TIVEX-30103 format. One record per residue (C-alpha): y, x, z; residue in one letter. Coordinates in pm, 1 decimal. Layout:
# residues N
+----------+----------+----------+--------+
|    north |     east |       up | residu |
+----------+----------+----------+--------+
|        Y |        X |        Z |      A |
...
+----------+----------+----------+--------+
# end
This chain:
# residues 114
+----------+----------+----------+--------+
|    north |     east |       up | residu |
+----------+----------+----------+--------+
|   8635.0 |  12958.9 |   2382.4 |      M |
|   8291.0 |  13066.3 |   2281.5 |      L |
|   8302.6 |  12952.8 |   1919.4 |      G |
|   8165.0 |  12607.0 |   1984.1 |      L |
|   8266.9 |  12348.6 |   1729.2 |      A |
|   8423.8 |  12026.8 |   1835.4 |      D |
|   8157.2 |  11759.3 |   1876.6 |      G |
|   7785.6 |  11777.6 |   1813.7 |      P |
|   7656.9 |  11967.7 |   1514.4 |      P |
|   7632.3 |  11749.5 |   1202.8 |      T |
|   7315.8 |  11713.7 |    999.7 |      K |
|   7309.3 |  11714.5 |    622.7 |      D |
|   7304.9 |  11357.7 |    501.2 |      K |
|   7027.1 |  11422.9 |    251.0 |      S |
|   6761.2 |  11150.9 |    228.1 |      P |
|   6432.4 |  11187.6 |    406.3 |      D |
|   6163.5 |  11324.9 |    168.5 |      P |
|   5914.8 |  11062.3 |    283.3 |      S |
|   6155.3 |  10780.4 |    199.2 |      S |
|   6210.3 |  10934.0 |   -145.7 |      L |
|   5834.3 |  10947.0 |   -197.3 |      H |
|   5802.2 |  10585.7 |    -83.0 |      H |
|   6073.6 |  10471.0 |   -325.4 |      A |
|   5916.5 |  10664.2 |   -612.5 |      A |
|   5576.6 |  10516.6 |   -529.4 |      Q |
|   5723.8 |  10165.4 |   -542.1 |      K |
|   5860.9 |  10235.0 |   -890.9 |      V |
|   5524.6 |  10369.9 |  -1006.6 |      V |
|   5341.8 |  10071.1 |   -858.0 |      D |
|   5576.1 |   9828.8 |  -1033.7 |      E |
|   5522.3 |  10004.9 |  -1366.9 |      R |
|   5145.7 |   9986.1 |  -1318.2 |      I |
|   5173.1 |   9613.0 |  -1240.8 |      R |
|   5380.7 |   9557.9 |  -1554.8 |      E |
|   5124.8 |   9744.9 |  -1767.3 |      E |
|   4842.8 |   9537.8 |  -1619.7 |      R |
|   5032.6 |   9216.8 |  -1692.5 |      R |
|   5092.8 |   9327.2 |  -2052.6 |      K |
|   4727.2 |   9418.0 |  -2103.7 |      R |
|   4613.7 |   9091.7 |  -1946.0 |      A |
|   4847.6 |   8892.3 |  -2168.7 |      A |
|   4717.8 |   9078.4 |  -2474.6 |      Q |
|   4357.9 |   9006.4 |  -2373.6 |      L |
|   4433.8 |   8637.5 |  -2326.2 |      V |
|   4604.8 |   8628.0 |  -2666.6 |      A |
|   4304.7 |   8797.9 |  -2830.5 |      R |
|   4060.8 |   8557.7 |  -2667.6 |      L |
|   4268.9 |   8257.8 |  -2770.1 |      K |
|   4296.9 |   8381.0 |  -3128.2 |      S |
|   3922.6 |   8443.8 |  -3147.3 |      S |
|   3855.1 |   8093.4 |  -3018.0 |      S |
|   4089.0 |   7950.5 |  -3281.9 |      S |
|   3852.1 |   8084.1 |  -3548.2 |      S |
|   3593.0 |   7835.5 |  -3427.3 |      D |
|   3338.4 |   7759.3 |  -3705.1 |      P |
|   3317.9 |   7396.9 |  -3587.6 |      Y |
|   3690.3 |   7342.3 |  -3636.8 |      A |
|   3693.4 |   7389.0 |  -4014.3 |      N |
|   3404.6 |   7148.7 |  -4074.0 |      G |
|   3153.3 |   7403.4 |  -4204.9 |      T |
|   2918.4 |   7342.3 |  -3913.6 |      L |
|   2845.1 |   7021.5 |  -3734.3 |      S |
|   2938.4 |   7001.6 |  -3369.6 |      S |
|   2663.9 |   7059.9 |  -3117.1 |      P |
|   2512.5 |   6739.7 |  -2981.9 |      R |
|   2507.7 |   6859.6 |  -2623.7 |      V |
|   2849.0 |   6811.2 |  -2472.1 |      Q |
|   2950.7 |   6876.8 |  -2117.0 |      T |
|   3185.3 |   6641.7 |  -1937.4 |      T |
|   3314.4 |   6869.1 |  -1666.3 |      T |
|   3678.2 |   6859.2 |  -1568.5 |      A |
|   3885.4 |   7156.0 |  -1679.9 |      P |
|   3964.6 |   7413.4 |  -1413.4 |      P |
|   4304.4 |   7396.5 |  -1246.0 |      P |
|   4578.4 |   7598.8 |  -1415.1 |      P |
|   4584.1 |   7963.2 |  -1309.4 |      P |
|   4855.5 |   8080.2 |  -1072.1 |      D |
|   4851.5 |   8443.4 |  -1176.2 |      S |
|   4783.0 |   8669.8 |  -1472.0 |      V |
|   4442.4 |   8787.0 |  -1340.7 |      P |
|   4342.1 |   8423.8 |  -1292.5 |      A |
|   4454.6 |   8346.7 |  -1647.8 |      A |
|   4241.0 |   8630.5 |  -1777.9 |      V |
|   3944.5 |   8509.7 |  -1575.8 |      A |
|   3985.4 |   8155.3 |  -1710.0 |      H |
|   4011.4 |   8284.1 |  -2066.9 |      A |
|   3700.9 |   8499.3 |  -2026.3 |      V |
|   3501.6 |   8211.1 |  -1878.8 |      V |
|   3612.8 |   7981.1 |  -2160.6 |      A |
|   3515.1 |   8243.2 |  -2416.8 |      S |
|   3172.9 |   8290.0 |  -2258.7 |      L |
|   3112.9 |   7914.0 |  -2249.7 |      K |
|   3214.7 |   7883.1 |  -2614.7 |      R |
|   2979.3 |   8164.8 |  -2715.2 |      R |
|   2696.7 |   8007.7 |  -2516.5 |      Q |
|   2751.8 |   7672.8 |  -2688.4 |      E |
|   2763.1 |   7843.4 |  -3028.8 |      E |
|   2437.4 |   8027.3 |  -2964.6 |      S |
|   2274.6 |   7708.0 |  -2837.3 |      R |
|   2383.7 |   7520.9 |  -3150.8 |      A |
|   2261.7 |   7805.9 |  -3368.1 |      S |
|   1924.1 |   7804.0 |  -3192.7 |      A |
|   1897.0 |   7427.0 |  -3240.8 |      E |
|   1979.6 |   7462.1 |  -3610.4 |      A |
|   1719.1 |   7737.0 |  -3651.4 |      E |
|   1463.0 |   7523.4 |  -3471.8 |      A |
|   1531.5 |   7233.8 |  -3709.9 |      K |
|   1496.1 |   7463.3 |  -4010.9 |      I |
|   1169.8 |   7603.0 |  -3875.2 |      T |
|   1033.2 |   7252.4 |  -3816.4 |      V |
|   1129.6 |   7150.6 |  -4170.7 |      C |
|    961.8 |   7458.8 |  -4316.8 |      L |
|    642.7 |   7403.1 |  -4118.3 |      V |
|    609.0 |   7043.3 |  -4241.8 |      K |
+----------+----------+----------+--------+
# end
């Protein structure tokens, strides 16, 4: 015989480099998603804790007279939506606080002018 081996030549059964890269990329992507979720949860917690220090809650300031009667938004289905809802709520609260502050300053100014 001419030195031919029995059967077809066998390939090494090492994994394909592209499939290894794909698997590693999936792990990296999952870690990034987890980090984003953690940061989003921390942001929501910070926003909630800052809203709990509401000056109207402890009775030092009177509540603003203007009150909106809109329905609350539906509950968020994801972490980014939760962050967006928390940010919007924080912005609305700040806007109401600044409006109340402006009204109080206007009353003081009117009293001083009289």
